[in-house]
C-alpha positions in Angstrom: -170.8 -14.9 -65.8 -167.6 -13.5 -64.3 -165.4 -15.2 -61.7 -166.5 -12.5 -59.2 -170.2 -13.1 -59.9 -169.7 -16.8 -59.5 -168.0 -16.3 -56.2 -170.7 -14.0 -54.9 -173.4 -16.4 -56.1 -171.9 -19.3 -54.2 -171.3 -17.2 -51.1 -174.7 -15.5 -51.1 -176.6 -18.7 -51.6 -174.6 -20.5 -48.9 -173.6 -23.3 -51.3 -171.1 -25.8 -49.9 -170.0 -26.9 -53.4 -168.9 -24.1 -55.7 -167.6 -26.4 -58.4 -165.7 -29.7 -58.7 -163.0 -30.6 -61.1 -164.0 -33.5 -63.3 -161.1 -35.8 -62.4 -160.2 -34.9 -58.9 -163.4 -33.6 -57.3 -161.7 -30.8 -55.4 -164.7 -29.2 -53.7 -164.6 -25.5 -53.0 -166.4 -24.6 -49.8 -166.8 -20.9 -49.0 -165.8 -20.3 -45.4 -166.0 -16.4 -45.2 -165.7 -13.7 -47.8 -162.6 -14.5 -49.8 -161.8 -17.6 -47.7 -162.2 -21.1 -49.0 -161.6 -24.7 -48.2 -160.5 -27.0 -51.1 -161.7 -30.4 -50.1 -160.0 -33.4 -51.6 -160.7 -37.1 -51.5 -160.6 -38.9 -48.2 -159.2 -42.1 -49.6 -155.6 -43.2 -50.5 -153.3 -41.2 -52.8 -153.7 -42.2 -56.4 -152.8 -41.1 -59.9 -156.3 -39.7 -60.1 -156.1 -37.4 -57.1 -152.4 -36.6 -57.5 -151.8 -37.0 -53.8 -154.3 -34.2 -53.1 -156.3 -36.5 -50.7 -156.5 -33.7 -48.1 -158.1 -30.4 -47.4 -156.3 -27.2 -48.4 -157.0 -23.5 -47.7 -157.2 -20.4 -49.8 -157.4 -16.8 -48.6 -157.9 -14.1 -51.2 -156.7 -10.6 -50.3 -156.3 -7.4 -52.3 -152.5 -8.0 -52.4 -152.5 -11.7 -53.4 -153.5 -15.2 -52.2 -152.3 -17.2 -49.2 -152.5 -20.9 -49.8 -152.5 -23.3 -46.9 -150.7 -26.4 -48.1 -149.4 -26.7 -51.6 -150.6 -30.1 -52.9 -149.1 -33.5 -52.8 -147.2 -33.4 -56.1 -146.3 -30.9 -58.9 -149.4 -31.9 -60.8 -151.4 -31.7 -57.6 -150.2 -28.1 -57.2 -151.1 -27.3 -60.8 -154.6 -28.6 -60.1 -155.0 -26.4 -57.0 -153.8 -23.5 -59.1 -156.4 -24.2 -61.7 -159.1 -24.2 -59.0 -157.8 -20.9 -57.6 -157.9 -19.3 -61.0 -161.6 -20.0 -60.9 -161.9 -17.9 -57.8 -159.6 -14.9 -58.4 -157.1 -13.3 -60.7 -154.8 -12.5 -57.7 -151.6 -14.5 -57.7 -150.5 -16.8 -54.9 -148.0 -14.9 -52.8 -147.6 -17.1 -49.8 -147.7 -20.9 -49.3 -147.9 -22.3 -45.8 -146.8 -25.9 -45.0 -148.8 -27.1 -42.0 -146.8 -30.3 -41.5 -144.7 -33.0 -42.9 -147.1 -35.2 -44.8 -146.5 -35.2 -48.6 -149.6 -33.2 -49.4 -148.4 -30.5 -47.0 -145.2 -29.8 -48.9 -144.4 -31.7 -52.1 -146.1 -29.1 -54.2 -143.8 -26.4 -52.9 -141.5 -26.4 -56.0 -144.4 -25.5 -58.3 -145.4 -22.5 -56.3 -141.9 -21.3 -55.7 -141.3 -21.2 -59.4 -144.3 -19.0 -59.7 -142.8 -16.5 -57.2 -144.5 -17.5 -54.0 -142.7 -17.6 -50.7 -143.0 -20.8 -48.6 -143.3 -20.8 -44.8 -143.1 -23.8 -42.4 -142.2 -24.7 -38.9 -138.6 -25.9 -38.3 -140.0 -29.2 -37.0 -142.1 -29.6 -40.2 -139.0 -29.1 -42.4 -137.0 -31.5 -40.3 -139.7 -34.1 -40.7 -140.0 -33.5 -44.4 -136.3 -34.0 -44.9 -136.3 -37.1 -42.8 -139.2 -38.8 -44.6 -138.8 -37.3 -48.1 -137.1 -40.4 -49.7 -139.7 -42.7 -48.2 -142.6 -40.5 -49.3 -141.3 -40.2 -52.8 -140.9 -44.0 -53.0 -144.5 -44.6 -51.9 -145.8 -41.9 -54.3 -144.0 -43.5 -57.2 -145.9 -46.7 -56.5 -149.2 -45.0 -56.1 -149.1 -42.2 -58.7 -146.7 -43.6 -61.3 -146.1 -41.2 -64.1 -148.4 -38.6 -62.4 -145.5 -37.9 -60.0 -143.2 -36.6 -62.8 -141.9 -33.1 -62.1 -142.3 -33.4 -58.4 -139.3 -32.1 -56.5 -138.2 -31.8 -52.9 -138.4 -28.0 -52.2 -138.3 -26.8 -48.6 -139.6 -23.6 -47.0 -137.9 -20.3 -47.6 -138.9 -19.0 -44.1 -138.8 -21.2 -41.1 -140.1 -20.5 -37.6 -139.7 -22.4 -34.3 -143.0 -21.8 -32.4 -145.0 -18.9 -33.8 -145.0 -16.7 -36.9 -147.3 -13.9 -38.0 -147.6 -11.7 -41.1 -150.2 -9.5 -42.8 -151.1 -9.5 -46.4 -153.8 -7.2 -47.9 -154.9 -6.2 -44.5 -155.5 -9.8 -43.3 -153.5 -11.0 -40.3 -152.2 -14.6 -40.4 -151.0 -16.2 -37.2 -149.1 -19.5 -37.4 -148.5 -21.8 -34.4 -146.4 -25.0 -34.2 -148.8 -26.9 -32.0 -147.5 -30.4 -32.6 -146.2 -33.0 -32.4 -149.6 -34.4 -33.4 -150.1 -36.5 -36.6 -146.6 -35.3 -37.6 -143.9 -33.7 -35.5 -144.2 -30.3 -37.1 -148.0 -29.9 -37.3 -149.1 -26.2 -37.2 -152.3 -24.3 -37.5 -153.1 -21.1 -39.3 -155.4 -18.6 -37.4 -157.2 -15.7 -39.0 -158.2 -13.7 -35.9 -160.2 -11.2 -37.8 -162.4 -14.0 -39.2 -162.2 -16.5 -36.4 -161.2 -19.1 -39.0 -158.6 -21.7 -38.2 -156.8 -24.0 -40.8 -155.7 -26.9 -38.6 -153.7 -29.1 -41.0 -153.5 -32.7 -39.7 -154.4 -31.7 -36.1 -158.1 -32.2 -37.1 -159.7 -34.9 -39.1 -163.5 -34.9 -39.7 -165.7 -37.4 -41.5 -162.9 -40.0 -41.8 -160.9 -41.7 -39.2 -157.6 -40.1 -38.4 -154.4 -42.0 -38.8 -151.8 -42.6 -36.1 -148.5 -43.4 -37.6 -144.9 -44.0 -36.5 -144.3 -40.3 -36.8 -147.3 -39.4 -34.6 -147.8 -38.7 -30.9 -151.3 -39.5 -29.7 -150.5 -38.0 -26.3 -149.2 -34.7 -27.6 -151.9 -34.6 -30.3 -154.4 -34.0 -27.6 -152.5 -30.9 -26.5 -152.3 -29.6 -30.0 -156.0 -30.0 -30.4 -156.5 -28.1 -27.1 -154.4 -25.3 -28.4 -156.8 -25.0 -31.4 -159.9 -25.3 -29.2 -158.6 -22.4 -27.0 -158.9 -20.1 -30.0 -162.7 -20.6 -29.9 -162.9 -20.6 -33.7 -166.1 -20.0 -35.5 -165.0 -22.0 -38.5 -162.6 -25.0 -38.5 -161.0 -26.0 -41.8 -159.6 -29.5 -41.1 -156.7 -31.3 -42.6 -159.1 -33.9 -44.0 -162.8 -33.5 -44.6 -165.2 -30.6 -45.0 -165.6 -27.4 -43.1 -166.5 -28.1 -39.5 -167.6 -26.7 -36.2 -165.3 -27.0 -33.2 -167.9 -29.4 -31.8 -167.6 -31.8 -34.8 -163.8 -31.5 -34.7 -163.8 -32.4 -31.0 -166.1 -35.4 -31.5 -164.3 -36.9 -34.5 -160.6 -36.1 -33.5 -160.1 -35.4 -29.8 -162.8 -37.7 -28.5 -161.5 -40.5 -30.7 -157.9 -40.2 -29.4 -159.1 -40.0 -25.8 -161.3 -43.1 -26.2 -158.5 -45.1 -27.9 -155.9 -44.1 -25.3 -158.2 -44.7 -22.3 -159.1 -48.2 -23.6 -155.6 -49.0 -24.5 -154.3 -48.0 -21.0 -156.8 -50.4 -19.5 -155.8 -53.1 -21.9 -152.1 -52.6 -21.2 -152.7 -52.5 -17.4 -154.6 -55.8 -17.8 -151.5 -57.4 -19.4 -152.6 -57.2 -23.0 -150.0 -57.5 -25.8 -149.5 -56.0 -29.3 -151.2 -58.8 -31.2 -154.5 -58.4 -29.3 -154.4 -54.6 -29.2 -156.4 -54.5 -32.5 -159.4 -55.9 -30.6 -159.6 -52.8 -28.3 -163.1 -51.5 -28.8 -163.3 -48.5 -31.2 -166.8 -49.2 -32.4 -168.2 -45.8 -31.3 -166.3 -44.4 -34.2 -167.1 -47.0 -36.8 -169.3 -44.5 -38.7 -166.2 -42.6 -39.8 -164.8 -43.3 -43.3 -161.6 -45.4 -43.5 -162.5 -47.0 -40.2 -161.9 -50.5 -41.4 -158.6 -49.6 -43.0 -157.1 -47.7 -40.1 -158.6 -48.7 -36.7 -156.4 -51.8 -36.3 -153.3 -50.0 -37.3 -154.1 -47.1 -35.0 -154.5 -49.5 -32.1 -151.2 -51.1 -32.6 -149.4 -47.8 -33.0 -151.0 -46.4 -29.8 -150.1 -49.6 -28.0 -146.5 -49.3 -29.0 -146.5 -45.6 -27.8 -148.3 -46.2 -24.5 -146.4 -49.3 -23.6 -143.5 -47.1 -22.6 -145.4 -44.1 -21.2 
């Protein structure tokens, strides 16, 4: 069976899982004709997932492939390349970094060596530069030898707020909508398909993480910018292909709930230590809840204490 026939079989049958790699379980979800979500693990980075614990995007055109986020390491990028080769013979021409997390940019060097141009917001590149050393240190602990060959390679083309280009008749619109999970978070909008790749603005199926680099307040505005597009398909930064309704329920509503309850807690004189007890139980069904809920509460407390 040819690659093309495999692709059409998956699309025509409406299959969510096209194939999975034996080691990394990168699921390929057809989104629209020639548009795919590559869904990685929703757990911590490891030597097995090569820091590809996120969702990536692939758009195949007649003039080449656009890849949304390059992988979290050189070997992670190689694995994404292997998956793409199962979908098309077209080369990757453009790589977009949607933010400053490691899996949004540390695979850049691999793709640049293969001739792709890399695009990112200026805020994302600034965040990458600021946190690169820390990210590499953490990845050395988590990936060990699997991190070998990974280099710090930044975007060739940088934009402030918006950027647009066309490849193979497909228009791509990039918008720096953050700060959100990271200061440079951007989304990628395909207006002809009503498909949006949100990067870390949207998490589904697992609890989002609020870190020191995040802004829970401005994250809500970034989500609203995505929602204003009225997308038919939402490819999140973590988790499987979603509707806007699911994205709202599992990202926006979570942040609103946490911030509302934290405001009441702070106004009642609560302190940092007790902030972990703020009720988030409505979202306990999300994966990684036990690992992240308490940390999220403390981070949002530290942010809102000074608002």
